[in-house]
LUMKOLLUM-669030 format. One record per residue (C-alpha): residue number from 1; residue in three letters; x, y, z. Coordinates in Angstrom, 1 decimal. Each point is the difference from the previous one (the first is absolute). Example, Ala and Ser with C-alpha at 12.3 -4.5 7.8 and 13.67 -1.06 7.14 Angstrom:
2
(1 ALA (12.3 -4.5 7.8))
(2 SER (1.4 3.4 -0.7))
***
This chain:
288
(1 MET (27.8 -24.3 -1.6))
(2 ARG (-3.0 2.1 0.4))
(3 LYS (0.6 3.3 1.8))
(4 LEU (-1.8 1.6 2.9))
(5 ALA (0.9 3.0 2.1))
(6 ILE (0.1 0.1 3.8))
(7 LEU (-0.9 3.6 0.8))
(8 SER (2.1 1.4 2.8))
(9 THR (1.5 3.3 1.0))
(10 ASN (3.4 1.6 0.7))
(11 ASN (2.0 -0.2 3.2))
(12 LEU (-1.3 -3.1 1.7))
(13 GLU (3.1 -0.4 2.2))
(14 ASP (-1.9 0.6 3.2))
(15 PHE (-2.8 -2.5 -0.8))
(16 PHE (-0.4 -3.7 0.2))
(17 VAL (-0.8 -1.1 -3.6))
(18 TYR (-0.8 -3.6 -1.0))
(19 ASP (-1.2 0.4 -3.6))
(20 ARG (3.2 -1.5 -1.5))
(21 MET (-1.1 -3.3 1.5))
(22 LEU (-2.3 -0.2 -3.0))
(23 THR (2.7 0.1 -2.6))
(24 GLU (0.9 -3.7 0.0))
(25 PRO (-3.5 -1.5 0.2))
(26 LEU (-1.2 2.4 -2.7))
(27 ALA (3.0 -0.9 -2.2))
(28 GLU (-0.8 -3.7 0.4))
(29 LEU (-3.4 0.8 -1.5))
(30 GLY (1.5 1.9 -2.9))
(31 TRP (-0.3 3.6 1.3))
(32 GLU (2.9 2.5 0.4))
(33 ALA (-0.7 2.4 2.8))
(34 ILE (1.6 3.4 -0.4))
(35 GLU (0.0 2.5 2.9))
(36 VAL (-1.0 3.5 -1.1))
(37 SER (-0.4 3.2 2.1))
(38 TRP (-3.4 1.7 -0.5))
(39 HIS (2.0 3.3 -0.1))
(40 GLU (1.5 -0.8 -3.3))
(41 LYS (-1.1 2.5 -2.6))
(42 ASN (-1.2 -1.1 -3.5))
(43 HIS (0.5 -3.6 0.7))
(44 GLN (-1.1 -2.3 -2.8))
(45 TRP (-2.6 -2.2 1.7))
(46 ASN (-1.0 -1.7 -3.2))
(47 GLN (3.1 -2.2 0.2))
(48 TYR (-1.6 -1.9 2.9))
(49 GLU (-3.0 -2.3 0.0))
(50 ALA (-0.8 0.9 3.6))
(51 VAL (1.0 2.5 2.6))
(52 ILE (-0.5 -1.0 3.7))
(53 VAL (-0.1 2.8 2.5))
(54 ARG (2.2 -0.9 2.9))
(55 SER (2.4 2.1 2.2))
(56 THR (-1.1 3.4 -1.0))
(57 TRP (0.3 1.2 3.5))
(58 ASP (0.2 3.7 -0.5))
(59 TYR (-3.2 0.4 -2.1))
(60 GLN (-1.9 1.6 2.9))
(61 ALA (2.3 3.1 -0.3))
(62 HIS (-0.6 0.3 -3.8))
(63 CYS (-3.5 -1.4 -0.4))
(64 ASP (-1.0 1.9 -3.2))
(65 ASP (3.3 -0.9 -1.7))
(66 PHE (-0.3 -3.6 1.0))
(67 LEU (-3.5 -0.3 -1.4))
(68 ASN (1.2 1.7 -3.2))
(69 CYS (2.6 -2.7 -0.3))
(70 LEU (-2.5 -2.7 0.5))
(71 ASN (-2.3 1.5 -2.5))
(72 ASN (2.8 0.0 -2.6))
(73 ILE (0.6 -3.7 0.7))
(74 ASP (-3.7 -0.7 -0.2))
(75 LYS (-0.1 1.7 -3.4))
(76 SER (2.9 -2.1 -1.3))
(77 SER (-0.3 -3.6 -1.2))
(78 ALA (1.2 -1.3 3.4))
(79 ILE (-2.5 -1.4 2.5))
(80 LEU (0.2 2.1 3.2))
(81 LEU (-0.3 -2.0 3.2))
(82 ASN (-1.8 0.6 2.2))
(83 PRO (-2.4 1.6 -2.4))
(84 LEU (-0.2 3.8 -0.1))
(85 LYS (-3.6 0.1 1.1))
(86 LEU (0.8 -2.0 3.1))
(87 ILE (3.0 2.1 0.8))
(88 GLU (-2.0 3.2 -0.3))
(89 TRP (-2.6 -1.4 2.3))
(90 ASN (2.6 -1.1 2.6))
(91 ILE (2.2 3.1 -0.1))
(92 SER (-2.2 1.9 2.5))
(93 LYS (-0.9 -1.7 3.2))
(94 ARG (-3.6 1.0 -0.6))
(95 TYR (-0.2 -3.4 -1.6))
(96 LEU (-0.5 -1.3 3.5))
(97 GLN (-3.5 1.6 0.0))
(98 ASP (-0.9 -1.9 -3.1))
(99 LEU (1.0 -3.3 1.7))
(100 GLU (-1.9 1.0 3.1))
(101 GLY (-3.0 0.6 -2.2))
(102 LYS (0.3 -3.6 -1.2))
(103 GLY (0.0 -1.4 3.5))
(104 VAL (3.7 -0.2 0.5))
(105 PRO (0.9 1.1 3.6))
(106 ILE (2.7 2.7 0.2))
(107 VAL (1.7 1.9 2.7))
(108 PRO (-2.3 2.9 1.3))
(109 THR (1.0 3.1 -1.9))
(110 VAL (-0.9 3.7 -0.1))
(111 TRP (0.6 1.5 -3.5))
(112 ILE (1.1 3.7 -0.2))
(113 GLU (-0.4 1.6 -3.4))
(114 ASN (0.7 3.6 0.9))
(115 THR (2.6 1.8 2.1))
(116 LEU (1.0 -2.0 3.0))
(117 GLU (-1.2 1.8 3.2))
(118 LEU (0.6 -0.7 3.6))
(119 GLU (-3.7 -0.9 0.5))
(120 HIS (0.3 -2.9 -2.4))
(121 PHE (2.3 -1.8 2.5))
(122 PHE (-2.4 0.5 2.9))
(123 ALA (-3.0 -1.0 -2.2))
(124 ALA (1.9 -3.2 -0.9))
(125 PHE (0.7 -0.7 3.7))
(126 GLY (-3.6 0.4 0.8))
(127 LYS (-1.0 -2.5 -2.7))
(128 PHE (2.6 -2.6 1.0))
(129 SER (0.4 0.6 3.7))
(130 ALA (3.7 -0.4 -0.7))
(131 GLN (3.0 1.3 1.9))
(132 GLU (2.3 -0.1 -3.0))
(133 LEU (-0.6 0.7 -3.7))
(134 VAL (1.8 -0.7 -3.2))
(135 ILE (-0.1 2.7 -2.7))
(136 LYS (1.1 -0.7 -3.5))
(137 PRO (-0.6 1.3 -3.6))
(138 TYR (-2.5 -1.5 -2.5))
(139 ILE (3.0 -0.6 -2.3))
(140 SER (3.0 -1.5 1.8))
(141 ALA (2.6 -2.8 0.1))
(142 ASN (2.6 -1.2 2.4))
(143 ALA (-1.7 1.8 2.8))
(144 ASP (0.9 3.5 -1.4))
(145 PHE (-1.7 2.8 1.9))
(146 THR (-1.5 -2.4 2.4))
(147 TYR (-0.4 1.1 3.6))
(148 ARG (-0.9 -1.7 3.3))
(149 VAL (-1.4 2.6 2.4))
(150 LYS (-1.0 -0.3 3.6))
(151 LYS (-3.1 1.9 1.2))
(152 ASP (2.0 2.3 2.3))
(153 GLU (2.5 0.8 -2.9))
(154 VAL (-2.5 1.1 -2.6))
(155 GLU (0.1 3.8 0.7))
(156 GLN (3.8 0.2 0.3))
(157 ARG (0.6 -2.1 -3.2))
(158 PHE (-2.8 1.4 -2.1))
(159 GLU (1.8 2.7 -1.8))
(160 ALA (2.9 -2.3 -1.1))
(161 ILE (-2.4 -2.7 -1.1))
(162 SER (-2.5 2.3 -1.8))
(163 SER (2.8 1.6 -2.0))
(164 ASP (0.5 -3.4 -1.7))
(165 PHE (-3.6 -0.1 -0.9))
(166 ASP (-0.3 3.4 -1.7))
(167 LYS (-0.3 -1.7 -3.3))
(168 ARG (-0.9 -3.5 1.1))
(169 TYR (-3.3 -1.5 1.1))
(170 ALA (0.2 -1.6 3.4))
(171 MET (-1.4 -3.2 1.4))
(172 ILE (-0.2 -0.5 3.7))
(173 GLN (-0.3 -3.4 1.7))
(174 PRO (0.2 -1.2 3.6))
(175 PHE (3.4 -1.5 0.9))
(176 ILE (-0.7 -3.7 0.2))
(177 GLN (2.0 -1.6 2.9))
(178 SER (-0.1 -3.4 -1.7))
(179 VAL (2.5 1.3 -2.6))
(180 VAL (2.6 0.0 2.8))
(181 GLU (-1.2 -3.0 2.0))
(182 GLU (-1.0 -2.3 -2.8))
(183 GLY (1.3 1.5 -3.3))
(184 GLU (-1.4 0.6 -3.4))
(185 TYR (-0.8 -2.9 -2.3))
(186 SER (0.5 0.0 -3.7))
(187 LEU (-1.4 -2.6 -2.4))
(188 PHE (1.3 -0.1 -3.6))
(189 TYR (-2.1 -0.9 -3.1))
(190 PHE (1.2 -0.5 -3.5))
(191 ASP (-2.8 0.1 -2.6))
(192 SER (-2.4 -0.3 3.0))
(193 GLN (1.7 -3.2 1.1))
(194 TYR (1.4 -0.1 3.5))
(195 SER (3.8 -0.3 0.1))
(196 HIS (1.4 0.6 3.5))
(197 ALA (-0.4 2.1 3.2))
(198 ILE (2.1 1.8 2.5))
(199 CYS (-0.3 1.9 3.3))
(200 LYS (1.7 3.3 0.3))
(201 GLN (0.8 1.5 3.4))
(202 PRO (1.5 3.4 0.8))
(203 ALA (3.3 0.5 1.7))
(204 GLN (-0.1 0.8 3.8))
(205 GLY (-1.4 3.4 0.5))
(206 ASP (-1.2 0.5 -3.6))
(207 PHE (-3.3 -0.7 -1.8))
(208 ARG (1.1 -0.3 -3.6))
(209 VAL (0.4 -3.6 -1.2))
(210 GLN (2.1 0.6 -3.1))
(211 GLU (3.5 -1.5 0.0))
(212 GLU (1.5 3.4 -0.7))
(213 HIS (-1.3 1.1 3.4))
(214 GLY (1.3 -3.0 1.8))
(215 GLY (-3.1 -2.2 -0.3))
(216 GLU (0.4 -3.8 0.5))
(217 LEU (-1.5 -2.5 -2.4))
(218 SER (-1.1 -3.6 0.6))
(219 ALA (-1.6 -2.5 -2.4))
(220 ILE (-3.4 -1.3 1.2))
(221 GLU (-2.8 -2.4 -0.9))
(222 PRO (-3.1 2.0 -0.2))
(223 SER (-3.0 -0.8 2.2))
(224 ASP (-3.4 -0.6 -1.5))
(225 GLU (-1.0 3.5 1.0))
(226 MET (2.9 1.5 -1.9))
(227 PHE (-0.8 -2.1 -3.1))
(228 SER (-3.6 1.0 0.2))
(229 LEU (0.8 3.8 0.2))
(230 GLY (2.7 -0.3 -2.6))
(231 ASN (-2.2 -1.8 -2.5))
(232 LYS (-2.9 2.3 0.6))
(233 THR (2.2 3.1 -0.6))
(234 ILE (1.5 -1.4 -3.3))
(235 ALA (-3.6 -0.8 -1.2))
(236 ALA (-0.9 3.6 0.7))
(237 LEU (2.7 1.6 -2.2))
(238 PRO (-1.5 1.9 -3.0))
(239 HIS (2.5 -1.5 -2.5))
(240 GLU (2.1 -3.2 -0.3))
(241 SER (3.5 0.2 1.5))
(242 LEU (3.2 -1.8 -0.8))
(243 TYR (1.2 0.6 3.6))
(244 ALA (-1.6 1.2 3.2))
(245 ARG (1.1 0.3 3.6))
(246 VAL (-2.8 0.1 2.5))
(247 ASP (1.0 1.5 3.3))
(248 MET (-2.1 -0.6 3.1))
(249 ILE (0.1 0.7 3.7))
(250 ARG (-2.2 -0.9 3.0))
(251 VAL (-2.4 2.6 1.3))
(252 ASP (-2.3 -0.8 3.0))
(253 GLY (0.6 -3.8 -0.5))
(254 ARG (-0.6 -0.2 -3.8))
(255 LEU (2.2 0.4 -3.0))
(256 VAL (-0.5 3.0 -2.2))
(257 ILE (1.8 1.4 -3.1))
(258 ILE (2.5 2.7 0.6))
(259 GLU (1.2 0.1 -3.7))
(260 VAL (-0.2 -1.9 -3.3))
(261 GLU (3.2 0.6 -1.9))
(262 LEU (-0.4 -0.2 -3.8))
(263 ILE (2.7 2.4 -1.3))
(264 GLU (3.4 -0.6 1.4))
(265 PRO (-0.2 -2.3 3.0))
(266 SER (3.0 -2.0 1.0))
(267 LEU (-1.1 -3.6 -0.7))
(268 TYR (2.6 -1.4 2.4))
(269 PHE (1.2 -2.8 -2.2))
(270 ASN (2.8 -0.5 2.5))
(271 MET (-2.6 -1.3 2.6))
(272 ASP (-1.2 -2.9 -2.1))
(273 ASN (2.2 -2.3 -2.1))
(274 HIS (-2.7 -0.7 -2.6))
(275 SER (-1.5 3.5 -0.4))
(276 ALA (2.2 1.4 -2.7))
(277 ALA (-0.4 -3.1 -2.1))
(278 PHE (-3.7 0.0 0.6))
(279 PHE (-0.2 3.7 -1.1))
(280 ALA (1.9 -0.7 -3.2))
(281 LYS (-2.2 -3.0 -0.8))
(282 VAL (-3.2 1.9 0.6))
(283 PHE (1.3 2.9 -2.2))
(284 ALA (1.2 -2.3 -2.8))
(285 GLN (-3.2 -2.0 -0.1))
(286 LYS (-2.2 3.1 -0.1))
(287 TYR (1.9 2.0 -2.6))
(288 SER (1.5 -2.7 -2.3))
***
């Protein structure tokens, strides 16, 4: 059996993890998948032919250490997937500006690259004419340090929010009501080939769509508009990807990109009976 590592982390008890659904289809194709935490020190990456980044869901709190780990893997004989250059591009949400520059529509965003000030909130409100905003860091995962703020709450909540951005750049977006009313759509691509799609809807009274926050998932058949935006986004990526999750929502009647997940997205193999086998097949064909 050829060996590959599934890069994970410690303490995933509070998360929904589906990566082990790859074990059997990979084994059928001659690959032994071994789960390894990225926190392991001095791990011998040369023993694997490939390392696939998966549920490294605390990397945002240790970004430099995480990138050092990936650099060590990249310097080994193992193939790092997704590629290091693509991960480095995707790790800061400023990548959305690159996509927008290539004609991919994104959620309207104000980018703050200095100390977060109260006036930034009001400037953002003026640009978007919104009554609610979402504030989140450039580097984040699992909705960490993400806030939904109503216009009349800004002043009273500013001190608490700004303290979380003392050492983080902030991005400010209008809260999009369709997230609650319609949901967020995710299309999954393996080696640029469409696999499956889901709709994620937040729990009552929440705006976060992740399962860990009570979000509900449903399998969907994408519309032509979803396919068009998904394919356009994949074509705009600066490097090839083994896997990609394209997240989109509706703003003023049209679909726009809210995120493109290329590092550690859940690929929701549980939502499509054929997706894990398809992922394994695509991987084995590309790297045999």
